C-alpha atoms as a printed R data frame, in Angstrom:
    type eleno elety resid chain resno       x       y       z
1   ATOM     1    CA   MET     A     1  16.026  17.147  15.723
2   ATOM     2    CA   PHE     A     2  14.997  14.605  13.497
3   ATOM     3    CA   HIS     A     3  16.928  13.652   9.984
4   ATOM     4    CA   THR     A     4  14.387  14.187   7.875
5   ATOM     5    CA   ALA     A     5  13.359  16.597   5.002
6   ATOM     6    CA   ASP     A     6  10.969  19.241   5.573
7   ATOM     7    CA   PRO     A     7   8.112  19.341   2.906
8   ATOM     8    CA   GLU     A     8   9.615  22.370   1.748
9   ATOM     9    CA   ASP     A     9  12.847  21.052   1.076
10  ATOM    10    CA   ILE     A    10  10.997  18.612  -1.382
11  ATOM    11    CA   LEU     A    11   9.013  21.827  -3.116
12  ATOM    12    CA   LYS     A    12  12.048  23.413  -3.764
13  ATOM    13    CA   GLY     A    13  14.320  20.477  -5.286
14  ATOM    14    CA   LYS     A    14  16.674  19.932  -2.777
15  ATOM    15    CA   ILE     A    15  15.611  16.391  -2.628
16  ATOM    16    CA   THR     A    16  18.026  15.633  -5.355
17  ATOM    17    CA   ASP     A    17  20.522  13.405  -6.586
18  ATOM    18    CA   VAL     A    18  23.365  15.749  -7.085
19  ATOM    19    CA   TYR     A    19  23.823  15.164 -10.560
20  ATOM    20    CA   PHE     A    20  20.627  16.529 -11.353
21  ATOM    21    CA   GLU     A    21  21.733  19.850  -9.661
22  ATOM    22    CA   ARG     A    22  24.788  19.973 -11.842
23  ATOM    23    CA   THR     A    23  23.143  18.780 -14.821
24  ATOM    24    CA   LEU     A    24  20.789  21.762 -14.355
25  ATOM    25    CA   ARG     A    25  23.795  24.289 -13.647
26  ATOM    26    CA   ILE     A    26  25.069  22.797 -17.487
27  ATOM    27    CA   LEU     A    27  22.158  23.248 -19.271
28  ATOM    28    CA   LYS     A    28  21.655  26.861 -17.895
29  ATOM    29    CA   ALA     A    29  25.226  27.632 -19.058
30  ATOM    30    CA   LYS     A    30  24.604  26.125 -22.457
31  ATOM    31    CA   LYS     A    31  21.127  27.953 -22.591
32  ATOM    32    CA   ILE     A    32  19.919  24.334 -23.562
33  ATOM    33    CA   ASN     A    33  16.010  23.729 -22.201
34  ATOM    34    CA   PRO     A    34  14.528  21.693 -24.880
35  ATOM    35    CA   VAL     A    35  10.711  20.497 -24.125
36  ATOM    36    CA   VAL     A    36  10.790  16.961 -23.636
37  ATOM    37    CA   LYS     A    37   8.353  14.016 -22.550
38  ATOM    38    CA   ALA     A    38   9.215  11.585 -19.546
39  ATOM    39    CA   GLU     A    39   7.673   8.670 -18.646
40  ATOM    40    CA   PHE     A    40   7.363   6.648 -15.513
41  ATOM    41    CA   ILE     A    41   7.481   2.831 -15.937
42  ATOM    42    CA   ALA     A    42   8.603  -0.473 -13.985
43  ATOM    43    CA   LYS     A    43  10.379  -3.129 -16.250
44  ATOM    44    CA   SER     A    44   9.826  -5.358 -13.540
45  ATOM    45    CA   PHE     A    45   8.169  -5.994 -10.282
46  ATOM    46    CA   PRO     A    46   9.707  -7.424  -6.824
47  ATOM    47    CA   ASP     A    47   9.537 -11.102  -6.096
48  ATOM    48    CA   ASN     A    48   8.116 -11.878  -9.583
49  ATOM    49    CA   TYR     A    49   4.943 -10.496  -8.779
50  ATOM    50    CA   GLN     A    50   2.743 -10.117 -12.228
51  ATOM    51    CA   ARG     A    51   1.273  -6.568 -11.525
52  ATOM    52    CA   ALA     A    52   1.080  -3.948  -8.922
53  ATOM    53    CA   VAL     A    53  -1.072  -0.919  -7.667
54  ATOM    54    CA   LEU     A    54  -0.001   2.696  -8.156
55  ATOM    55    CA   ALA     A    55  -0.187   4.650  -5.148
56  ATOM    56    CA   GLY     A    56   1.693   7.937  -4.193
57  ATOM    57    CA   LEU     A    57  -0.266  10.271  -6.854
58  ATOM    58    CA   GLU     A    58  -1.491  12.342  -4.103
59  ATOM    59    CA   GLU     A    59   2.027  13.385  -2.788
60  ATOM    60    CA   ILE     A    60   3.303  13.878  -6.147
61  ATOM    61    CA   ALA     A    61   0.162  16.210  -7.274
62  ATOM    62    CA   ASP     A    62   1.804  18.506  -4.290
63  ATOM    63    CA   VAL     A    63   4.708  19.130  -6.476
64  ATOM    64    CA   LEU     A    64   3.143  18.679  -9.868
65  ATOM    65    CA   LYS     A    65   0.972  21.766  -9.166
66  ATOM    66    CA   ARG     A    66   3.948  23.999  -8.653
67  ATOM    67    CA   LEU     A    67   5.512  22.733 -12.072
68  ATOM    68    CA   PRO     A    68   5.340  24.320 -15.386
69  ATOM    69    CA   VAL     A    69   4.291  21.319 -17.082
70  ATOM    70    CA   LYS     A    70   1.750  19.270 -18.723
71  ATOM    71    CA   THR     A    71   1.191  15.679 -16.980
72  ATOM    72    CA   ARG     A    72  -0.583  12.495 -17.710
73  ATOM    73    CA   ALA     A    73  -0.945   9.505 -15.426
74  ATOM    74    CA   MET     A    74  -3.237   6.618 -14.102
75  ATOM    75    CA   ARG     A    75  -5.957   7.098 -11.466
76  ATOM    76    CA   GLU     A    76  -3.874   6.381  -8.258
77  ATOM    77    CA   GLY     A    77  -5.259   2.923  -7.294
78  ATOM    78    CA   THR     A    78  -4.823   1.534 -11.011
79  ATOM    79    CA   VAL     A    79  -3.933  -1.760 -11.086
80  ATOM    80    CA   PHE     A    80  -0.734  -2.016 -13.911
81  ATOM    81    CA   TYR     A    81   1.738  -4.237 -15.347
82  ATOM    82    CA   THR     A    82   5.396  -3.942 -16.733
83  ATOM    83    CA   TYR     A    83   6.198  -1.483 -19.067
84  ATOM    84    CA   GLU     A    84   3.264   0.253 -18.962
85  ATOM    85    CA   PRO     A    85   3.868   4.275 -18.563
86  ATOM    86    CA   VAL     A    86   1.941   5.085 -15.517
87  ATOM    87    CA   MET     A    87   2.867   8.708 -15.674
88  ATOM    88    CA   GLU     A    88   4.176  11.267 -18.351
89  ATOM    89    CA   ILE     A    89   5.569  14.590 -17.889
90  ATOM    90    CA   GLU     A    90   5.988  16.878 -20.995
91  ATOM    91    CA   GLY     A    91   7.596  20.384 -20.138
92  ATOM    92    CA   ARG     A    92  10.963  21.892 -20.648
93  ATOM    93    CA   TYR     A    93  13.469  19.772 -19.256
94  ATOM    94    CA   GLN     A    94  15.045  22.831 -16.952
95  ATOM    95    CA   ASP     A    95  11.784  22.983 -15.144
96  ATOM    96    CA   PHE     A    96  11.529  19.463 -13.573
97  ATOM    97    CA   CYS     A    97  14.697  17.823 -13.650
98  ATOM    98    CA   VAL     A    98  15.614  18.377 -10.179
99  ATOM    99    CA   PHE     A    99  12.616  16.699  -8.743
100 ATOM   100    CA   GLU     A   100  12.910  13.063 -10.546
101 ATOM   101    CA   THR     A   101  14.394  12.240  -7.437
102 ATOM   102    CA   ALA     A   102  11.470  13.040  -5.322
103 ATOM   103    CA   LEU     A   103   8.525  12.063  -7.423
104 ATOM   104    CA   LEU     A   104  10.161   8.544  -7.959
105 ATOM   105    CA   GLY     A   105  10.460   8.670  -4.173
106 ATOM   106    CA   LEU     A   106   7.131   8.866  -3.653
107 ATOM   107    CA   MET     A   107   6.066   6.428  -6.148
108 ATOM   108    CA   CYS     A   108   8.058   3.709  -5.726
109 ATOM   109    CA   GLN     A   109   7.364   3.208  -2.150
110 ATOM   110    CA   ALA     A   110   4.108   4.003  -1.831
111 ATOM   111    CA   SER     A   111   3.330   1.764  -5.032
112 ATOM   112    CA   GLY     A   112   5.502  -1.224  -3.001
113 ATOM   113    CA   ILE     A   113   3.211  -0.592  -0.008
114 ATOM   114    CA   ALA     A   114  -0.104  -0.791  -1.640
115 ATOM   115    CA   THR     A   115   0.929  -3.725  -3.743
116 ATOM   116    CA   LYS     A   116   1.972  -5.684  -0.891
117 ATOM   117    CA   ALA     A   117  -1.437  -4.580   1.202
118 ATOM   118    CA   ALA     A   118  -3.408  -5.732  -1.834
119 ATOM   119    CA   ARG     A   119  -1.508  -9.181  -2.027
120 ATOM   120    CA   PHE     A   120  -2.543 -10.061   1.588
121 ATOM   121    CA   LYS     A   121  -5.942  -8.584   1.174
122 ATOM   122    CA   LYS     A   122  -6.285 -11.064  -1.902
123 ATOM   123    CA   LEU     A   123  -4.766 -13.932   0.149
124 ATOM   124    CA   ALA     A   124  -6.837 -13.338   3.033
125 ATOM   125    CA   GLY     A   125 -10.162 -12.990   1.393
126 ATOM   126    CA   GLU     A   126 -12.865 -11.829   3.031
127 ATOM   127    CA   ARG     A   127 -10.789 -11.872   6.557
128 ATOM   128    CA   PRO     A   128 -10.029  -8.333   7.680
129 ATOM   129    CA   VAL     A   129  -6.318  -7.018   7.507
130 ATOM   130    CA   ILE     A   130  -5.197  -4.377   9.650
131 ATOM   131    CA   SER     A   131  -1.819  -2.582   9.088
132 ATOM   132    CA   PHE     A   132   0.289  -2.883  12.240
133 ATOM   133    CA   GLY     A   133   3.458  -2.403  10.964
134 ATOM   134    CA   ALA     A   134   4.566   1.428  11.582
135 ATOM   135    CA   ARG     A   135   6.406   0.511  14.946
136 ATOM   136    CA   ARG     A   136   8.913  -0.692  12.498
137 ATOM   137    CA   MET     A   137   9.474   2.400  10.509
138 ATOM   138    CA   HIS     A   138  10.236   6.030  11.087
139 ATOM   139    CA   PRO     A   139   7.403   7.661  13.083
140 ATOM   140    CA   ILE     A   140   7.376  10.450  10.398
141 ATOM   141    CA   LEU     A   141   6.748   7.888   7.859
142 ATOM   142    CA   ALA     A   142   4.093   5.910   9.472
143 ATOM   143    CA   PRO     A   143   1.224   8.142   8.285
144 ATOM   144    CA   MET     A   144   2.110   7.456   4.457
145 ATOM   145    CA   ILE     A   145   2.900   3.950   5.317
146 ATOM   146    CA   GLU     A   146  -0.321   3.074   6.745
147 ATOM   147    CA   ARG     A   147  -2.405   5.445   4.448
148 ATOM   148    CA   ASN     A   148  -0.908   3.545   1.334
149 ATOM   149    CA   ALA     A   149  -1.497   0.056   3.289
150 ATOM   150    CA   TYR     A   150  -5.254   0.786   3.466
151 ATOM   151    CA   VAL     A   151  -5.420   2.288  -0.131
152 ATOM   152    CA   GLY     A   152  -3.935  -1.095  -1.350
153 ATOM   153    CA   GLY     A   153  -6.645  -3.218   0.620
154 ATOM   154    CA   CYS     A   154  -5.786  -3.155   4.806
155 ATOM   155    CA   ASP     A   155  -9.062  -3.116   6.471
156 ATOM   156    CA   GLY     A   156  -7.694  -0.947   9.083
157 ATOM   157    CA   VAL     A   157  -4.537   1.006  10.173
158 ATOM   158    CA   ALA     A   158  -3.299   1.155  13.978
159 ATOM   159    CA   VAL     A   159  -2.031   4.510  14.239
160 ATOM   160    CA   VAL     A   160  -3.825   7.486  15.362
161 ATOM   161    CA   LYS     A   161  -2.322   9.896  12.752
162 ATOM   162    CA   SER     A   162  -3.005   7.705  10.180
163 ATOM   163    CA   GLY     A   163  -6.732   7.077  11.042
164 ATOM   164    CA   GLU     A   164  -7.095  11.247  10.684
165 ATOM   165    CA   ILE     A   165  -5.778  10.866   7.160
166 ATOM   166    CA   ILE     A   166  -7.638   8.383   5.885
167 ATOM   167    CA   GLY     A   167 -10.731   9.383   7.717
168 ATOM   168    CA   GLU     A   168 -11.164   6.135   9.848
169 ATOM   169    CA   ASP     A   169 -10.849   4.989  13.439
170 ATOM   170    CA   PRO     A   170  -7.375   3.156  14.238
171 ATOM   171    CA   MET     A   171  -7.828  -0.456  15.185
172 ATOM   172    CA   GLY     A   172  -5.865  -2.510  17.977
173 ATOM   173    CA   THR     A   173  -6.388  -4.530  21.016
174 ATOM   174    CA   MET     A   174  -3.980  -4.575  23.753
175 ATOM   175    CA   PRO     A   175  -0.110  -4.598  24.111
176 ATOM   176    CA   HIS     A   176   1.771  -7.005  26.397
177 ATOM   177    CA   ALA     A   177   2.516  -4.032  28.313
178 ATOM   178    CA   LEU     A   178  -0.595  -3.889  29.938
179 ATOM   179    CA   ILE     A   179  -0.843  -7.290  30.582
180 ATOM   180    CA   ILE     A   180   2.360  -7.209  32.449
181 ATOM   181    CA   CYS     A   181   1.535  -3.901  34.290
182 ATOM   182    CA   MET     A   182  -1.650  -5.920  35.497
183 ATOM   183    CA   GLY     A   183  -0.225  -8.736  36.465
184 ATOM   184    CA   SER     A   184  -1.781 -11.134  34.160
185 ATOM   185    CA   THR     A   185  -4.100 -11.567  31.030
186 ATOM   186    CA   VAL     A   186  -7.246 -11.934  33.097
187 ATOM   187    CA   GLU     A   187  -6.613  -8.967  35.305
188 ATOM   188    CA   ALA     A   188  -5.880  -6.959  32.122
189 ATOM   189    CA   ILE     A   189  -9.030  -7.930  30.024
190 ATOM   190    CA   LYS     A   190 -11.422  -7.436  33.026
191 ATOM   191    CA   ALA     A   191  -9.404  -3.782  33.489
192 ATOM   192    CA   TYR     A   192  -9.960  -3.355  29.841
193 ATOM   193    CA   ASP     A   193 -13.812  -3.917  30.098
194 ATOM   194    CA   GLU     A   194 -14.038  -1.793  32.754
195 ATOM   195    CA   VAL     A   195 -12.184   1.578  31.567
196 ATOM   196    CA   LEU     A   196 -12.947   1.148  28.042
197 ATOM   197    CA   GLU     A   197 -16.525   2.324  26.160
198 ATOM   198    CA   PRO     A   198 -18.639  -0.616  24.720
199 ATOM   199    CA   LYS     A   199 -17.989   0.547  20.967
200 ATOM   200    CA   PHE     A   200 -14.109  -0.929  21.461
201 ATOM   201    CA   LYS     A   201 -14.220  -4.787  21.078
202 ATOM   202    CA   ARG     A   202 -13.405  -7.167  23.784
203 ATOM   203    CA   VAL     A   203 -10.004  -8.804  21.912
204 ATOM   204    CA   ALA     A   204  -7.584 -10.367  24.690
205 ATOM   205    CA   LEU     A   205  -4.317 -11.229  23.823
206 ATOM   206    CA   ILE     A   206  -3.568 -14.615  24.913
207 ATOM   207    CA   ASP     A   207   0.504 -15.395  24.770
208 ATOM   208    CA   THR     A   208   2.281 -13.226  27.374
209 ATOM   209    CA   PHE     A   209   2.397 -15.742  30.521
210 ATOM   210    CA   LEU     A   210   0.606 -18.933  29.899
211 ATOM   211    CA   ASP     A   211   0.020 -21.667  26.954
212 ATOM   212    CA   GLU     A   212  -2.436 -20.024  24.719
213 ATOM   213    CA   LYS     A   213  -5.210 -22.756  24.999
214 ATOM   214    CA   PHE     A   214  -5.528 -22.305  28.624
215 ATOM   215    CA   GLU     A   215  -5.116 -18.943  28.594
216 ATOM   216    CA   ALA     A   216  -7.854 -18.852  26.082
217 ATOM   217    CA   LEU     A   217 -10.265 -20.527  28.316
218 ATOM   218    CA   ASN     A   218  -9.326 -18.375  31.243
219 ATOM   219    CA   VAL     A   219 -11.028 -15.246  29.653
220 ATOM   220    CA   ALA     A   220 -13.478 -16.880  27.777
221 ATOM   221    CA   LYS     A   221 -14.673 -18.028  30.908
222 ATOM   222    CA   LEU     A   222 -14.458 -14.808  32.501
223 ATOM   223    CA   MET     A   223 -15.877 -12.684  29.681
224 ATOM   224    CA   GLY     A   224 -18.408 -14.975  28.182
225 ATOM   225    CA   GLU     A   225 -20.734 -13.184  25.325
226 ATOM   226    CA   LYS     A   226 -18.717 -10.163  26.088
227 ATOM   227    CA   LEU     A   227 -15.455 -11.437  24.651
228 ATOM   228    CA   PHE     A   228 -14.787 -10.921  20.683
229 ATOM   229    CA   ALA     A   229 -11.803 -12.488  19.815
230 ATOM   230    CA   ILE     A   230  -8.615 -13.595  21.159
231 ATOM   231    CA   ARG     A   231  -5.285 -12.487  19.342
232 ATOM   232    CA   LEU     A   232  -2.427 -15.059  19.232
233 ATOM   233    CA   ASP     A   233   1.323 -12.649  18.901
234 ATOM   234    CA   THR     A   234   2.870 -16.027  19.674
235 ATOM   235    CA   PRO     A   235   6.778 -15.203  18.694
236 ATOM   236    CA   SER     A   236   7.907 -17.696  16.039
237 ATOM   237    CA   SER     A   237  10.826 -18.978  18.569
238 ATOM   238    CA   ARG     A   238   8.100 -20.072  20.682
239 ATOM   239    CA   ARG     A   239   5.547 -21.512  17.985
240 ATOM   240    CA   GLY     A   240   6.273 -24.501  16.822
241 ATOM   241    CA   SER     A   241   3.730 -25.337  14.566
242 ATOM   242    CA   PHE     A   242   1.116 -22.115  14.458
243 ATOM   243    CA   TYR     A   243  -1.004 -24.082  12.755
244 ATOM   244    CA   ARG     A   244  -1.896 -26.384  15.062
245 ATOM   245    CA   ILE     A   245  -1.710 -24.174  18.240
246 ATOM   246    CA   LEU     A   246  -4.523 -22.592  16.275
247 ATOM   247    CA   GLU     A   247  -6.199 -25.412  15.930
248 ATOM   248    CA   GLU     A   248  -6.052 -26.395  19.029
249 ATOM   249    CA   VAL     A   249  -7.649 -23.333  20.409
250 ATOM   250    CA   ARG     A   250 -10.262 -23.416  18.055
251 ATOM   251    CA   TRP     A   251 -11.124 -27.119  19.288
252 ATOM   252    CA   GLU     A   252 -10.630 -26.360  22.794
253 ATOM   253    CA   LEU     A   253 -13.315 -23.144  22.966
254 ATOM   254    CA   ASP     A   254 -15.551 -24.508  20.297
255 ATOM   255    CA   LEU     A   255 -16.046 -27.782  22.611
256 ATOM   256    CA   ARG     A   256 -16.743 -25.204  25.632
257 ATOM   257    CA   GLY     A   257 -19.405 -23.475  23.772
258 ATOM   258    CA   TYR     A   258 -17.155 -20.606  22.658
259 ATOM   259    CA   LYS     A   259 -17.888 -20.802  19.052
260 ATOM   260    CA   LYS     A   260 -18.578 -16.993  18.378
261 ATOM   261    CA   VAL     A   261 -14.986 -15.779  20.079
262 ATOM   262    CA   LYS     A   262 -13.057 -15.386  16.616
263 ATOM   263    CA   LEU     A   263  -9.095 -16.253  16.507
264 ATOM   264    CA   PHE     A   264  -6.892 -12.711  15.233
265 ATOM   265    CA   VAL     A   265  -3.172 -13.601  14.598
266 ATOM   266    CA   SER     A   266  -0.207 -11.152  14.270
267 ATOM   267    CA   GLY     A   267   3.597 -10.999  14.640
268 ATOM   268    CA   GLY     A   268   5.625 -11.997  11.655
269 ATOM   269    CA   ILE     A   269   2.741 -12.857   9.314
270 ATOM   270    CA   LYS     A   270   4.040 -13.441   5.832
271 ATOM   271    CA   GLU     A   271   2.248 -13.867   2.449
272 ATOM   272    CA   GLU     A   272   2.940 -17.737   2.298
273 ATOM   273    CA   ASP     A   273   1.546 -18.257   5.984
274 ATOM   274    CA   LEU     A   274  -1.944 -17.047   4.889
275 ATOM   275    CA   PRO     A   275  -3.300 -20.180   2.944
276 ATOM   276    CA   VAL     A   276  -1.964 -22.653   5.755
277 ATOM   277    CA   LEU     A   277  -3.747 -20.573   8.504
278 ATOM   278    CA   ASN     A   278  -6.880 -19.520   6.719
279 ATOM   279    CA   PRO     A   279  -8.902 -22.214   8.279
280 ATOM   280    CA   PHE     A   280  -8.590 -21.052  11.583
281 ATOM   281    CA   VAL     A   281  -8.141 -17.350  11.403
282 ATOM   282    CA   ASP     A   282 -10.828 -14.639  11.657
283 ATOM   283    CA   ALA     A   283  -8.467 -11.580  11.304
284 ATOM   284    CA   TYR     A   284  -4.885 -11.043  10.380
285 ATOM   285    CA   GLY     A   285  -2.548  -7.845  11.843
286 ATOM   286    CA   ILE     A   286   0.284  -7.902   9.427
287 ATOM   287    CA   GLY     A   287   3.355  -5.574  10.323
288 ATOM   288    CA   THR     A   288   6.661  -5.799   9.175
289 ATOM   289    CA   SER     A   289   5.752  -7.475   5.667
290 ATOM   290    CA   ILE     A   290   3.847  -4.446   4.494
291 ATOM   291    CA   SER     A   291   5.474  -1.680   6.192
292 ATOM   292    CA   ASN     A   292   8.915  -3.155   4.945
293 ATOM   293    CA   ALA     A   293   7.813  -3.965   1.402
294 ATOM   294    CA   PRO     A   294   9.907  -3.666  -1.333
295 ATOM   295    CA   VAL     A   295   9.678  -0.735  -3.702
296 ATOM   296    CA   VAL     A   296   8.598  -0.945  -7.296
297 ATOM   297    CA   ASP     A   297  11.346   0.222  -9.300
298 ATOM   298    CA   PHE     A   298   9.768   2.551 -11.344
299 ATOM   299    CA   ALA     A   299  12.444   4.635 -13.918
300 ATOM   300    CA   MET     A   300  11.729   8.188 -15.413
301 ATOM   301    CA   ASP     A   301  12.935   8.402 -19.043
302 ATOM   302    CA   ILE     A   302  13.040  10.761 -21.258
303 ATOM   303    CA   MET     A   303  11.442   9.317 -24.689
304 ATOM   304    CA   GLU     A   304  10.363  12.452 -26.629
305 ATOM   305    CA   VAL     A   305  12.301  15.836 -27.496
306 ATOM   306    CA   ASP     A   306  11.447  18.498 -29.496
307 ATOM   307    CA   GLY     A   307   8.219  16.541 -31.051
308 ATOM   308    CA   LYS     A   308  10.957  14.017 -31.846
309 ATOM   309    CA   PRO     A   309  10.960  10.501 -30.310
310 ATOM   310    CA   LEU     A   310  14.271   9.536 -28.732
311 ATOM   311    CA   ALA     A   311  14.834   7.379 -25.569
312 ATOM   312    CA   LYS     A   312  18.147   5.738 -24.788
313 ATOM   313    CA   ARG     A   313  18.770   1.921 -25.174
314 ATOM   314    CA   GLY     A   314  15.914  -0.368 -23.947
315 ATOM   315    CA   LYS     A   315  13.051   2.099 -23.843
316 ATOM   316    CA   TRP     A   316  10.703   2.633 -26.523
317 ATOM   317    CA   SER     A   317  10.611   5.928 -27.783
318 ATOM   318    CA   GLY     A   318   7.924   8.550 -28.319
319 ATOM   319    CA   GLY     A   319   4.708   9.050 -26.514
320 ATOM   320    CA   LYS     A   320   2.209   6.280 -25.778
321 ATOM   321    CA   ARG     A   321  -1.353   5.520 -24.734
322 ATOM   322    CA   VAL     A   322  -1.886   2.752 -22.117
323 ATOM   323    CA   LEU     A   323  -5.245   0.737 -23.130
324 ATOM   324    CA   ARG     A   324  -7.666  -1.296 -20.946
325 ATOM   325    CA   CYS     A   325 -10.411  -2.980 -21.629
326 ATOM   326    CA   PRO     A   326 -13.508  -2.865 -18.845
327 ATOM   327    CA   ARG     A   327 -14.873  -6.204 -20.209
328 ATOM   328    CA   CYS     A   328 -11.940  -8.670 -20.352
329 ATOM   329    CA   ASN     A   329  -9.071  -6.403 -18.796
330 ATOM   330    CA   ALA     A   330  -6.933  -6.894 -21.454
331 ATOM   331    CA   SER     A   331  -3.976  -4.364 -21.977
332 ATOM   332    CA   ARG     A   332  -2.016  -2.801 -24.804
333 ATOM   333    CA   ILE     A   333   0.500   0.246 -25.083
334 ATOM   334    CA   VAL     A   334   0.520   1.962 -28.343
335 ATOM   335    CA   PRO     A   335   1.727   4.910 -30.175
336 ATOM   336    CA   ASN     A   336   0.138   8.344 -28.469
337 ATOM   337    CA   ASP     A   337  -2.355   8.904 -31.500
338 ATOM   338    CA   LYS     A   338  -5.949   9.069 -32.110
339 ATOM   339    CA   GLN     A   339  -6.383   5.442 -33.756
340 ATOM   340    CA   LYS     A   340  -9.085   3.617 -32.088
341 ATOM   341    CA   HIS     A   341  -8.521   0.225 -30.724
342 ATOM   342    CA   LYS     A   342 -10.816  -3.005 -30.198
343 ATOM   343    CA   CYS     A   343  -9.948  -5.859 -28.152
344 ATOM   344    CA   GLY     A   344 -10.131  -9.412 -29.309
345 ATOM   345    CA   CYS     A   345 -13.056  -9.990 -27.007
346 ATOM   346    CA   GLY     A   346 -15.094  -7.405 -28.835
347 ATOM   347    CA   GLY     A   347 -15.050  -4.808 -26.006
348 ATOM   348    CA   LYS     A   348 -13.750  -1.096 -26.934
349 ATOM   349    CA   PHE     A   349 -10.508  -0.092 -24.768
350 ATOM   350    CA   ASP     A   350 -10.411   2.384 -22.322
351 ATOM   351    CA   ASP     A   351  -7.754   5.223 -22.576
352 ATOM   352    CA   ILE     A   352  -6.152   4.669 -18.651
353 ATOM   353    CA   LEU     A   353  -3.568   7.427 -18.971
354 ATOM   354    CA   VAL     A   354  -4.934  10.498 -19.180
355 ATOM   355    CA   PRO     A   355  -4.526  14.504 -17.942
356 ATOM   356    CA   PHE     A   356  -3.700  14.803 -14.595
357 ATOM   357    CA   THR     A   357  -2.217  18.397 -14.842
358 ATOM   358    CA   ASP     A   358  -1.987  21.561 -17.003
359 ATOM   359    CA   GLY     A   359   0.595  23.492 -15.705
360 ATOM   360    CA   SER     A   360  -1.659  25.862 -13.641
361 ATOM   361    CA   GLY     A   361  -3.136  23.010 -11.401
362 ATOM   362    CA   ILE     A   362  -4.771  19.456 -10.646
363 ATOM   363    CA   LEU     A   363  -6.949  18.210 -13.352
364 ATOM   364    CA   GLN     A   364  -7.842  14.517 -11.649
365 ATOM   365    CA   LYS     A   365  -9.791  14.968  -8.385
366 ATOM   366    CA   ALA     A   366  -8.289  13.880  -5.338
367 ATOM   367    CA   LEU     A   367 -10.455  11.016  -4.007
368 ATOM   368    CA   PRO     A   368 -11.005   9.676  -0.085
369 ATOM   369    CA   ALA     A   369  -8.635   7.095   0.538
370 ATOM   370    CA   LYS     A   370 -11.988   4.785   0.823
371 ATOM   371    CA   GLU     A   371 -12.837   5.589  -2.911
372 ATOM   372    CA   ILE     A   372  -9.363   4.309  -3.824
373 ATOM   373    CA   ARG     A   373  -9.246   1.110  -1.915
374 ATOM   374    CA   SER     A   374 -12.559   0.546  -3.008
375 ATOM   375    CA   PHE     A   375 -11.297   1.005  -6.417
376 ATOM   376    CA   VAL     A   376  -8.179  -1.397  -5.922
377 ATOM   377    CA   LEU     A   377 -10.263  -4.474  -4.207
378 ATOM   378    CA   GLU     A   378 -12.640  -4.097  -7.444
379 ATOM   379    CA   GLN     A   379  -9.796  -4.664  -9.751
380 ATOM   380    CA   MET     A   380  -8.045  -7.438  -7.772
381 ATOM   381    CA   LYS     A   381 -11.442  -9.492  -7.585
382 ATOM   382    CA   ARG     A   382 -10.666 -10.097 -11.313
383 ATOM   383    CA   VAL     A   383  -7.239 -11.155 -10.730
384 ATOM   384    CA   GLU     A   384  -7.126 -14.880 -10.451
385 ATOM   385    CA   ALA     A   385  -5.729 -16.087  -6.904
386 ATOM   386    CA   THR     A   386  -2.981 -18.281  -8.470
387 ATOM   387    CA   ARG     A   387  -1.519 -15.548 -10.696
388 ATOM   388    CA   TYR     A   388  -1.805 -12.575  -8.189
């Protein structure tokens, strides 16, 4: 028995903070059921991020399509800023009040993971970034985590089920367990080469028993042209300077004619490590830094009741439009009217908060994960590396 919710529990409104359940009872007893508009915004981002990536809408759509409400939302994968409403719900409050907890949970965690992945990919540049962190989280959450890591910019995922969901083959090299069972790194990569199909690139993990430099030379000598890369997963307690280890391995391989052998690294890699390690690293496996990413702290707040602007302290009342200039990427939040707005650069603003559901179904077409990822990467190209 796993201590997790069944999807039906979510769809029946059982995954809710109890005060929403009690609120619903009170409103029904008092026969109060106004038509409200409620918006989802983040007033701040974790660790002083400048922006975030919206994710989780595919799962949110499964909830909303069953409710008699109208919604507007940004496209999944949109890079957004603080105070910008990313989604708005309009309907009778009793129809959706018990779903606030679940909707926020789906949005907050998915967006946090996608945002962290986008940041790592931005720092890595053209170097592949693979999601390696599923083992640190509850296994039922693993596909959700890796799907959103991929959407945010990761080039691949490690878990078999995650690969099925995103429509891509999972990626991986070899575990320390194989090397220990085989008795040596050389025997492990030899067996890997003998048993597995040629479509799997030959990547040797080199930090199980011996010094990384000498183990790298051992497998390079054995495999020759068949060796695609070596992976260093050296724990921080044994590293000293990881930069110097990589520098030394690269020197020794190049000196002996193995310049084509790539260097992959994994094991506790953090954002601040990438600018330091990039000169020697060809690909990254990022684990807990992405899978345990801080959530984007969205809140859902009513800002209109029966057509009249009304919001709690600290919130802007009334429905809103979020405008984005495709030419210069400038943003603006304006009242939800039909007024035309021009950007200071001379470009024409686009509305990016658009109809999502209409009470009878989904209005935005669900896009493949690969297409959402491309959308994120294209937006991130326009972000300055020093202010991401």
